[in-house]
Structure formats: structure tokens, C-alpha cells
NUDRENMI-545265 format. One line per 10 residues: their letters; for each residue x negated, y, z negated of C-alpha. Coordinates in pm, 1 decimal. Each point is the difference from the previous one (the first is absolute). Layout:
A> X:Y:Z; ...
//
This chain:
MSVKWMSALL> 1551.2:2697.5:-2373.4; 347.4:156.6:-5.9; 283.3:-136.6:-213.6; 178.9:-96.8:322.9; -282.3:-226.8:114.9; -52.8:-146.4:-347.5; 369.3:-89.2:-17.1; -12.8:-158.0:345.5; -301.7:-211.5:-91.7; 163.5:-110.5:-327.1
LLQLGCYFSS> 313.6:-109.5:187.7; -210.0:-193.8:250.1; -185.1:-182.7:-274.6; 322.9:-83.9:-182.4; 151.8:-123.1:325.9; -298.9:-225.6:52.7; 12.9:-124.0:-358.9; 363.9:-109.0:27.8; -31.5:-142.9:353.0; -73.6:-363.0:78.8
GSCGKVLVWP> -349.2:87.7:117.1; -287.9:151.6:-188.7; -181.8:324.9:53.5; -351.6:-4.5:131.1; -289.7:242.0:27.5; -123.3:56.7:352.7; -326.3:168.8:94.4; -12.9:139.4:354.3; -299.4:57.8:227.6; 148.9:215.0:280.2
TEYSHWMNIK> -121.4:151.1:326.2; 101.8:322.5:171.2; 260.1:133.5:247.8; 258.0:-249.9:136.2; -148.2:-280.0:-211.3; 72.6:198.6:-316.6; 349.8:93.0:120.2; 76.5:-366.7:59.0; -136.0:-137.7:-325.4; 170.1:279.4:-196.3
TILDELVARG> 336.7:-141.8:109.1; -94.4:-322.5:-179.4; -125.4:188.1:-306.4; 318.8:204.5:-32.6; 205.2:-319.9:6.6; -225.8:-168.3:-256.9; 43.8:297.6:-231.4; 377.0:-3.2:59.7; 0.2:-362.1:-118.7; -178.9:90.7:-321.6
HQVVVLTSSA> -360.1:-89.0:78.8; -286.6:224.9:-102.8; -198.9:116.0:302.2; -342.6:163.3:-21.9; -161.0:132.8:317.4; -377.8:39.3:9.0; -63.1:313.5:200.5; -312.6:204.4:59.0; -29.0:370.3:-74.7; -44.7:46.8:377.0
SILIDPSKPS> 322.8:-173.7:106.0; 173.0:161.6:298.2; 367.7:-90.5:-47.1; 26.7:-133.7:-354.2; 92.4:283.4:-233.6; -2.6:-106.3:-367.4; 125.2:343.2:-109.6; 347.5:-62.3:142.1; 259.4:-138.9:-243.8; 21.5:-375.4:51.5
AIKFEVYPTS> 79.5:-319.6:-186.0; -318.7:-139.7:156.1; -309.0:54.5:-213.1; -321.7:117.1:162.0; -351.3:-72.4:-119.0; -220.3:262.0:164.4; -369.5:-80.1:19.5; -275.3:245.7:96.8; -179.1:-61.2:326.7; -303.9:139.5:174.4
FSKAEFESAF> 216.3:144.6:279.5; 188.8:325.0:-22.2; 355.8:-10.2:132.5; -101.5:212.5:298.7; -296.4:-227.5:79.0; 211.5:-314.2:-30.2; 278.4:132.1:222.4; -250.9:133.5:253.2; -179.8:-336.2:17.7; 330.7:-183.5:35.6
KQVVSEWTYE> 122.1:227.6:277.6; -335.6:-18.0:176.0; 36.4:-377.6:19.6; 352.9:35.8:141.6; -103.0:273.5:244.1; -289.1:-202.5:140.4; 215.6:-309.7:31.5; 270.6:203.6:178.2; -198.8:221.0:235.5; -357.2:-126.9:35.6
LPKDSFWSYF> 13.4:-374.9:60.2; -108.5:-108.2:350.3; 310.1:-161.9:150.2; -165.6:-141.4:311.9; -235.0:-249.2:-167.8; 105.2:-283.9:-230.3; -342.1:-26.4:-163.3; -51.9:373.8:-42.0; 352.8:46.3:-135.4; -30.8:-261.0:-273.8
SKSQDILWRF> -362.6:81.9:-76.7; 99.8:361.4:-66.4; 309.9:-119.3:-191.5; -220.5:-210.5:-225.1; -225.7:296.3:-75.2; 303.2:213.3:-89.1; 149.3:-269.7:-223.4; -330.7:-59.7:-176.5; -7.1:368.6:-96.5; 356.1:-27.5:-132.0
FDIVNQLCKD> -87.6:-307.2:-207.4; -311.5:174.2:-131.6; 234.1:263.0:-145.5; 220.7:-270.9:-152.6; -310.1:-172.5:-138.4; -101.3:318.7:-180.1; 350.4:39.6:-146.9; -15.7:-357.6:-126.5; -338.7:62.5:-161.0; 138.0:312.9:-167.0
VVKNKKLMTK> 259.7:-221.7:-169.6; -188.2:-315.7:-98.0; -308.0:190.4:-122.1; 214.0:227.2:-216.7; -36.9:-192.0:-328.4; 252.8:210.1:-188.3; 263.6:-52.2:269.6; -68.1:-374.2:30.0; 28.5:-42.3:-377.8; 334.9:178.3:10.7
LQESRFDLIL> 119.8:-224.1:282.7; -114.1:-310.3:-189.6; 191.7:108.0:-308.3; 315.3:69.9:203.5; 41.2:-373.8:73.9; 158.1:20.0:342.9; 203.2:-289.7:136.8; -75.3:58.0:367.5; -193.8:219.0:242.1; 167.0:115.8:320.7
SDPVGPCGEL> -249.7:101.0:265.7; -33.4:94.9:366.4; -301.3:-188.8:144.2; -58.4:277.2:254.9; -179.5:155.9:-295.6; -178.0:-287.8:-180.1; -49.4:13.9:-378.9; 330.6:-122.4:-141.3; -123.5:-359.1:16.5; -321.0:95.0:-186.1
LAEVLKVPFV> 201.4:170.1:-273.8; 220.9:-309.6:-23.6; -307.7:-219.7:-43.6; -146.3:227.2:-268.7; 332.6:38.8:-184.4; 86.7:-368.3:51.1; 349.4:57.9:140.0; 167.4:-127.8:319.4; 30.4:234.8:297.6; 229.7:44.3:298.1
YTLRFIPGYQ> -81.2:164.1:333.2; 226.4:222.7:206.9; -124.8:77.1:350.8; 80.8:44.1:368.4; -314.7:-153.3:152.5; -378.9:8.3:13.4; -167.7:23.5:345.8; -29.9:-345.5:152.6; 200.0:-144.8:-291.0; -338.1:-34.7:-174.5
FEKHIGKLPI> 149.4:-1.5:-348.7; 321.8:-184.9:81.3; -166.7:-271.6:210.7; -339.4:-49.5:-161.0; 81.2:90.6:-359.5; 371.5:-79.6:-26.0; -44.3:-306.1:230.2; 301.6:98.1:211.8; 4.1:-208.7:321.4; 7.9:210.1:318.7
PPSYAPFVLS> 12.0:-222.9:312.5; -151.0:209.3:283.9; 207.5:-183.1:262.3; 318.1:185.7:-95.9; -78.7:229.6:-297.4; -155.9:322.6:132.8; -280.1:144.2:-209.3; 73.9:339.4:-148.5; -155.2:281.5:211.4; 4.6:-223.9:310.6
ELSDKMTFTE> 320.0:174.8:120.4; 142.6:-332.5:118.6; 338.8:-162.7:-53.1; 66.8:-366.0:-78.5; 92.0:-64.1:366.6; -351.9:-9.6:143.3; -122.3:-88.1:346.0; -312.5:-214.4:35.9; -211.4:315.8:39.0; 155.7:151.9:-310.7
RVKNMIYMLY> -64.4:-318.5:-198.6; -363.2:24.0:105.5; -0.2:361.7:-119.4; 159.8:-100.6:-329.4; -260.7:-272.4:-51.0; -277.6:253.7:65.8; 156.8:231.9:-259.1; 13.5:-286.1:-250.0; -365.1:-94.5:54.5; -106.5:364.5:-9.7
FDFWFQTINY> 177.2:72.6:-326.1; -108.5:-330.5:-152.7; -370.2:23.4:77.9; -91.9:355.9:92.7; 235.1:272.3:-118.9; -22.6:51.7:-376.1; 246.7:244.4:-151.5; -198.5:16.1:-322.1; -371.5:-7.0:-72.6; 35.5:-329.7:-185.6
KQWNEFYSEV> -361.1:-5.2:-121.1; 43.3:331.7:-181.4; 328.3:-108.7:-161.3; -129.4:-347.0:-91.2; -296.9:150.4:-185.1; 223.9:252.0:-175.2; 254.8:-262.4:-114.3; -277.8:-235.0:-114.8; -157.3:280.8:-202.7; 327.4:91.2:-171.5
LGRPTTLAET> 102.8:-359.4:-76.7; -349.0:-107.1:-102.8; -2.0:-306.5:224.1; -46.2:-70.9:370.1; 326.8:52.7:186.9; 135.5:149.7:319.5; 275.0:241.1:94.6; 173.2:-281.4:190.4; -7.4:-235.8:-299.5; 144.9:266.3:-228.8
MGKAEMWLIR> 269.4:110.4:245.6; 90.5:-363.1:68.0; 137.4:-26.1:-354.5; 303.6:215.1:88.4; 318.8:-166.5:-124.7; 229.3:149.0:265.5; -39.7:197.3:323.1; 295.0:231.7:65.3; -18.2:82.5:372.3; 178.4:320.2:99.5
TYWDFEFPRP> 163.7:-140.5:313.5; 282.8:-243.5:73.0; 126.6:-218.7:284.9; 184.0:291.5:160.8; -350.2:137.4:67.9; -232.5:-302.4:-6.3; -31.3:-273.2:260.5; 75.7:-343.1:-154.3; -308.4:-178.3:-131.9; -94.6:-224.5:-294.2
FLPNFEFVGG> -43.0:144.1:-345.3; -79.6:-131.6:-347.5; 225.9:-13.7:-307.8; -201.0:271.4:-178.8; 61.5:241.7:290.3; 329.7:189.2:-7.4; 118.7:239.0:270.8; 164.0:306.8:-154.4; 9.3:243.0:293.4; 250.2:283.3:-35.1
LHCKPAKPLP> 2.0:-5.7:-380.1; -4.5:381.6:0.9; 301.7:35.0:232.5; 315.7:154.6:-141.8; 317.4:176.3:114.6; -38.1:355.7:124.0; 75.0:294.1:-225.3; 157.6:328.1:120.4; -237.4:231.1:186.7; -96.9:348.1:-120.3
KEMEEFAQSS> 261.6:251.0:114.3; -212.6:161.4:272.2; -97.4:-337.9:151.2; 356.9:-125.5:-12.8; 125.1:308.4:183.9; -271.4:-41.5:263.1; 88.3:-368.5:44.1; 370.8:76.1:32.2; -71.6:267.7:259.8; -132.1:-273.2:232.5
GENGIVVFTL> 354.1:-112.5:83.4; 32.4:-330.3:186.1; -364.8:4.3:110.4; -122.3:-62.5:-353.1; -347.6:45.9:-142.5; -350.2:-143.3:33.2; -225.0:-42.5:-304.5; -374.2:39.6:56.7; -287.3:-56.3:-241.5; -354.5:-131.5:29.2
GSMVSNMPEE> -29.3:-61.7:-373.2; -166.0:178.9:-288.1; -362.7:-84.6:78.6; -39.4:179.9:334.4; 7.6:379.3:-13.9; -262.4:117.5:249.4; 174.2:-72.0:330.4; -180.9:165.7:295.3; 187.6:302.6:132.5; 8.4:-142.7:353.0
RANVIASALA> 171.8:-321.4:-122.1; 249.2:199.2:-205.5; 98.4:203.7:306.1; 43.2:-313.7:213.1; 232.8:-146.0:-262.8; 194.9:322.7:-54.1; 50.0:38.3:376.0; 155.5:-347.4:22.8; 226.7:58.8:-299.4; 123.6:326.5:150.3
QIPQKVLWRF> 141.3:-189.6:298.7; 239.1:-235.0:-184.0; 360.7:91.3:-87.9; -42.8:-121.6:-358.9; -105.2:219.7:-289.6; -339.2:-95.3:-145.1; -129.0:11.7:-357.0; -378.2:-24.1:14.6; -228.2:-41.8:-299.4; -300.2:205.2:106.1
DGKKPATLGA> -272.6:177.7:-194.3; -195.6:221.4:236.4; 14.1:295.2:234.0; 342.4:39.1:160.7; -19.7:-140.1:356.1; 44.0:259.9:274.9; 232.7:-237.0:188.9; 236.0:-61.4:-295.0; 361.3:-3.8:120.6; 305.4:156.5:-160.0
NTRIYKWIPQ> 133.1:-349.7:-74.3; -298.1:-87.0:-220.7; -69.5:99.4:-358.1; -325.2:-76.3:-176.2; -35.0:-75.4:-370.9; -297.4:-74.5:-224.4; 214.8:-266.8:-164.8; 318.9:-181.1:95.4; 219.5:-248.9:-192.4; -81.5:-278.9:244.1
NDLLGHPKTK> 224.5:-273.1:-144.1; 297.7:233.7:-29.2; -43.6:125.0:357.0; -30.7:-353.2:139.0; 317.8:-93.3:-183.7; 189.5:300.1:140.2; 281.5:-97.9:240.8; -122.3:245.3:263.4; -354.1:-140.8:25.4; -60.0:-149.1:346.1
AFITHGGTNG> -373.8:-74.1:-2.8; -307.8:2.5:-218.5; -341.0:108.8:131.8; -250.9:-164.4:-231.5; -369.9:-74.2:-34.8; 95.8:-356.7:-88.0; -67.0:-13.7:-373.1; 162.9:-301.6:-162.8; 206.9:205.9:-244.9; 150.6:215.1:275.3
IYEAIYHGVP> 66.0:-299.6:225.8; 187.3:-174.7:-278.8; 214.9:304.0:-68.6; 82.9:13.4:372.3; 86.9:-371.7:-2.9; 211.5:39.6:-313.3; 201.8:287.0:150.7; 5.5:-140.4:354.9; -187.9:276.9:183.9; -195.5:-85.8:321.0
MVGVPLFADQ> -355.8:128.0:16.3; -255.4:169.1:221.9; -340.0:-101.7:-133.2; -300.5:232.5:10.5; -249.9:-217.5:-192.2; -320.5:161.2:-123.9; -216.3:-245.8:-197.7; -24.4:-313.8:-215.3; 300.7:-233.1:30.3; 220.6:256.8:174.7
PDNMVHMMAK> -60.5:-117.4:361.9; 58.7:-358.3:-111.8; 317.6:97.5:-183.7; 141.8:159.3:312.6; -79.6:-312.5:203.5; 221.2:-192.0:-243.4; 285.1:244.8:49.7; -44.5:2.1:378.4; 3.8:-381.9:8.8; 331.2:10.1:-185.2
GAAVRVDFHT> 142.0:256.1:243.9; 37.8:279.0:-255.5; -269.0:246.6:109.6; -197.5:158.0:282.5; -364.4:93.4:-44.5; -201.0:292.8:136.5; -369.5:73.7:-42.4; -67.9:306.8:-214.7; -327.1:84.1:172.9; 107.2:-37.3:364.0
MSSTDLLNAL> 377.1:54.0:13.8; 146.6:286.2:199.7; 318.9:186.1:-85.1; 172.4:-210.3:264.8; -113.8:-323.9:-165.9; 143.5:99.7:-336.7; 316.4:137.6:162.0; 60.5:-323.5:192.1; -61.9:-208.8:-311.1; 256.3:202.5:-194.6
KTVINDPSYK> 257.6:-24.2:278.9; -51.3:-376.3:12.6; 61.0:-74.1:-369.0; 289.5:247.9:-22.0; 182.5:-84.7:322.0; -68.4:-373.9:38.3; 249.7:-172.0:-235.1; -218.2:-311.7:-32.6; -241.3:184.8:-232.1; 278.8:93.2:-238.4
ENIMKLSRIQ> 140.7:-352.7:13.9; -338.0:-157.8:-73.8; -82.6:229.6:-291.3; 345.9:-63.3:-147.1; -69.7:-374.1:23.1; -321.9:50.2:-196.6; 193.1:213.1:-249.1; 248.3:-281.8:-57.4; -286.7:-246.1:-53.3; -162.3:236.6:-249.6
RDQPMKPLDR> 321.5:36.5:-199.8; 112.0:-364.4:28.3; -223.5:-154.7:-265.8; 92.9:-207.4:-305.6; -196.1:243.7:-214.3; -97.0:361.4:66.9; -372.7:44.3:74.5; -53.6:215.2:-307.9; 175.8:-254.4:-222.0; -216.0:-275.0:151.4
AIFWIEFVMR> -318.6:194.7:-72.6; 109.4:65.7:-358.1; 102.6:-363.3:-49.9; -345.3:-130.1:90.4; -178.7:260.1:-210.4; 215.1:-92.4:-298.7; -42.7:-370.3:82.6; -378.2:33.0:-22.1; 32.3:185.4:-331.3; 239.8:-256.8:-147.1
NKGAKHLRPA> -210.6:-297.4:104.0; -343.5:155.8:-53.3; -76.1:-55.6:366.8; 118.4:-208.2:294.8; -276.4:-255.2:44.0; 247.7:-266.3:115.3; 49.8:203.2:321.1; -370.8:24.5:71.2; -113.6:-227.3:288.0; -287.0:-242.7:-59.6
SHDLTWAQLH> -180.9:162.4:295.3; -143.7:250.8:-249.4; -214.6:-279.9:-142.9; -141.7:-114.3:334.3; -307.2:118.3:184.6; 37.3:142.6:349.8; -113.1:-332.8:150.7; 242.6:-197.5:-217.7; 287.9:237.9:74.5; -41.2:-60.2:374.2
SLDVIGFLLA> -68.4:-373.7:-56.8; -342.7:32.2:162.0; -144.2:-247.3:-251.0; 273.1:-253.4:80.0; -36.0:57.1:375.2; -377.4:-35.2:-33.4; 38.4:-324.0:-197.8; 244.9:-147.6:251.8; -220.9:101.1:291.0; -297.0:-161.4:-176.7
CVVTAVYVII> 205.9:-318.5:-46.5; 98.6:-0.2:367.8; -357.9:64.7:112.3; -128.7:-272.3:-233.6; 261.4:-248.2:122.7; -74.8:80.3:363.8; -371.7:-30.3:-68.7; 44.1:-339.7:-170.7; 225.6:-127.1:280.5; -246.6:113.7:266.7
RCFLFCCRKV> -290.3:-157.5:-186.5; 194.0:-325.7:-39.3; 95.0:7.7:367.8; -360.7:58.3:105.4; -116.7:-276.1:-235.8; 251.3:-241.7:146.2; -99.1:100.1:353.7; -364.7:-61.7:-77.9; 85.7:-341.8:-149.2; 200.9:-96.7:307.5
VKSGKDKRE> -275.6:113.4:233.8; -262.6:-184.8:-203.8; 214.2:-314.8:-12.2; 40.6:9.6:378.2; -374.0:35.5:46.9; -70.0:-293.4:-228.3; 239.8:-221.8:194.7; -157.4:90.9:336.4; -344.2:-77.6:-133.3
//
């Protein structure tokens, strides 16, 4: 490590030593792409406050580069995948989810989704085995005496490491399909009458038909759709811990759940004290653009610019779709900066420039930005909210369609379908969000809500992580529902008991009534005789 980085680390440690708090050692079980980008914001802040952060990363990691100078330490473990194989498998999952799911059948769509997700979790399962069965690595981790593990439950294993190392752990996540982890493991109440299930693409203002749909989604996710092959994970966790256990039991020991949304995005619903909403923690003021981009933006005059990206995970857009999009963009008066990695579309207009990478946050914070065309990833949506930029949503997979429904319900976005939209559809959507002032007004309202908080989202996330470290956990925030069976949680035993009492009472009353009737009848007979 260079003298510069050693000096920086020494200053951080001294700062922590003389501060009112105490430094901790945090072990991190990360995932890839936007999940890594989001959690890294937390890690950078932890390091800035003097904590030691160690990230467990595989030799096949896609985005995590331990060779770059950083105050974060990386523990690289060997895995059975090569980097090319891992990235290919990851992108295959995304590609199938984006382009190959049958959209016309509920059952076929989610059945195929489950197959895709099972393959993803099989990959994660292998990565976890590569860590916990590496005796040398586990001994090193034991000797390091960590104070906390920070993990993203989209890739299970952090909770297993916490159990083996006997340290508390905190989750950071956006969601799991059907709220399977949040509802069934975290015990978060989700009333189906007004809280739409994730992936249902419903708002909290539901008609009777939509409430029926939401109930069907709840029952489907509760009893049929399984994100994870629980049997495989239960056996694996039991083997490692040397006692019968389940994935759900182990995950249920999380001290805090840091949810990467907030009430500018979410619909109001109940939540528990060990759930904190920290959406937008990565948002920050815009920095100056590169010279060439700034000149291009300024050349737009009063018309301004449009920022367009479908994220970092999708790179194999069909040529026909690219031409449809380019044709629409060519017809607007704004200049367009499009993040695109593929063959240059034949219909690309003179007003559009394509880049393999764009500084998304800085462009959204530019005063000339009029609209944001987005796939609907949570990170991008929050940057648009933070900077007050109305959106055209082109959702592709996972939570993206649901995310855009949230923005549409709040009057800040228009949605088009990637697979079926024409150039006219995209053109009209852009004209709507740019020319109708209500979209700008609504997104600015959300921006004010995002900024008007007693504590910044990042500070709130850091506070609860440090709180768990200081107090060796947060068991006082854990609801007693964790200790109840499914029947007890839904009071089925109490309802059954009360029904039995009512039935017994009714039975006794009826029997007494019949007995009395028989006595009266018999007495009447005796008198007549």
C-alpha cells in the first residue's frame, strides 16, 4: 500500500480513537452490480468514520476490483467459477428474465422466473460453500474478531458467517420477490387490502378487482412461488452448523433490516422498529461534466437535454429495438445522451450521442436536463427524485415494472413497454413528461420529501450499523412474532379454541333445551294419563 493510503488510514484510526464513539471491524458479504454500488456507499462512509471494513469477494467477482487503491480491505477467496463463467452465468440470468419470459400467462411467467432465480441462487450457494469450507480462510476470519457482518440477503451466506463467527449481522436490501424474506423471515406485516405486493404492479389505491389480484399474489407467493430452494439451503446450513436448522431461522436473527427505499417512493404501510428505510443514501450533488459532454449539453439551448440509460446489466439489446428507440429520440428538439453498448443504430439522429458510460448522477443534476429515460432501477430512480427529473420508464425485469408503477402513481413518470412500444409511443411519452408541467411539479415534490428528513439516509444507515456494534445487537427491537409458530402468529390456535368453546356452549344449550323439552312432553303425557 502506498504511503498516501497508509497515512489516510492512520488519520482515520486516530480520528476514531479520539471521537466519542469507538471503531469497529465490519465484515461484508456483498452482491454484484447495483447492489454492490449501493452498499459501497455505506462502506466508504464507515471507513471515513474510522471503522475497519473487510469485503469478502470471490476471485470471479464482476465489479469488485481489489487491485484498485482503497481504504476498504478485500479478502479474496478462490472459487470454482472463472470470472468469465461467472459473468456469463449472471448475464444469462438477466437476459432470460428480460427477453424470454412469457408475458401473457401469470403462471408461466412466475414458473419461468422461479427457474431462473433458482439457477442464480445455485451460483450463490456455491460461492458460500467456497467460503465456509475454506478452513484456512474461516480460521483467519475467526481470529479477526469482527464486530458486525453487513450483508445483502439477495445473496444468502452473510447470516451463516455471522452464526459461525458469533457476531451480529445487519441486512441491506431493496426487496425479495413476494416479500418472502421481509414478511416471512423479518415478520414485517403487509396487509393485502392496501399494501400492494412487490411485482404485482399495483398501487395502494386498489379497486375491488385489484384487491382480489393482490390477494392472489399474496397467496401465490406465500404457498407456491419459492425464490430459493429452501430444502437445499436448509441441509447446507445444518451441515455447516452441525445441528438441524433452516435458512429462515438463521436469516431471522438479523438485528436490523436497512430497506433501500423511503416514503417518497413507498406507499404508506406498517413496519417494525428493526426495519429502517434508507432510500437515496447514495444520492449526492452533481459534479461538473467532462468537457465534451458539457459542451454538448450547452449546445442544446433552451430545449435542454434528455438522459437515457437502461443500466449496466443489459448490453445485448436487439437491433430492431435499438432502431425504434433511436428513431423516436431523433424527433425531439432536445439533445440526448444515451448510454448504449452495441451496434450503432441506423436511425440515430444528429441530436443523439451514444456512450458506453455516462456520469448518470452528474447528468441528472445538470440544470439543462429535462427528462430521464430509465429502466426503473431503484438507484437511478432515487437520483432522479433527488435532482427533480421526471421519468419515462422502460422497465425490463425484476422490480423495475413495479418501481415505475410507484412513480406513475405519484405523477412523476410515464411508462412504455420495451417489447411492444413503437417510436411514436416513446416520442409521445417523452413529450408528455417534458411538456406537461405537472410531471415536473410532482417530481420536485418528491425531491423535497427526500431532502426534508431529520437525518440523511446515509447517516441513518450508519447510525444503526454503529448502534448494533455498540450494543452487541438490537434484540429489544425484535418482535415476539419470531418465537411463534405460523398458527400462533395468525391466532389460529386462539380462534380454534374460541370456536370450540362456542360450539361446546351451543351443544350444551341445545342438549339442555332438548332435555327440558322431553321432560315437559313427558310431564304432559303423565298428567293426561
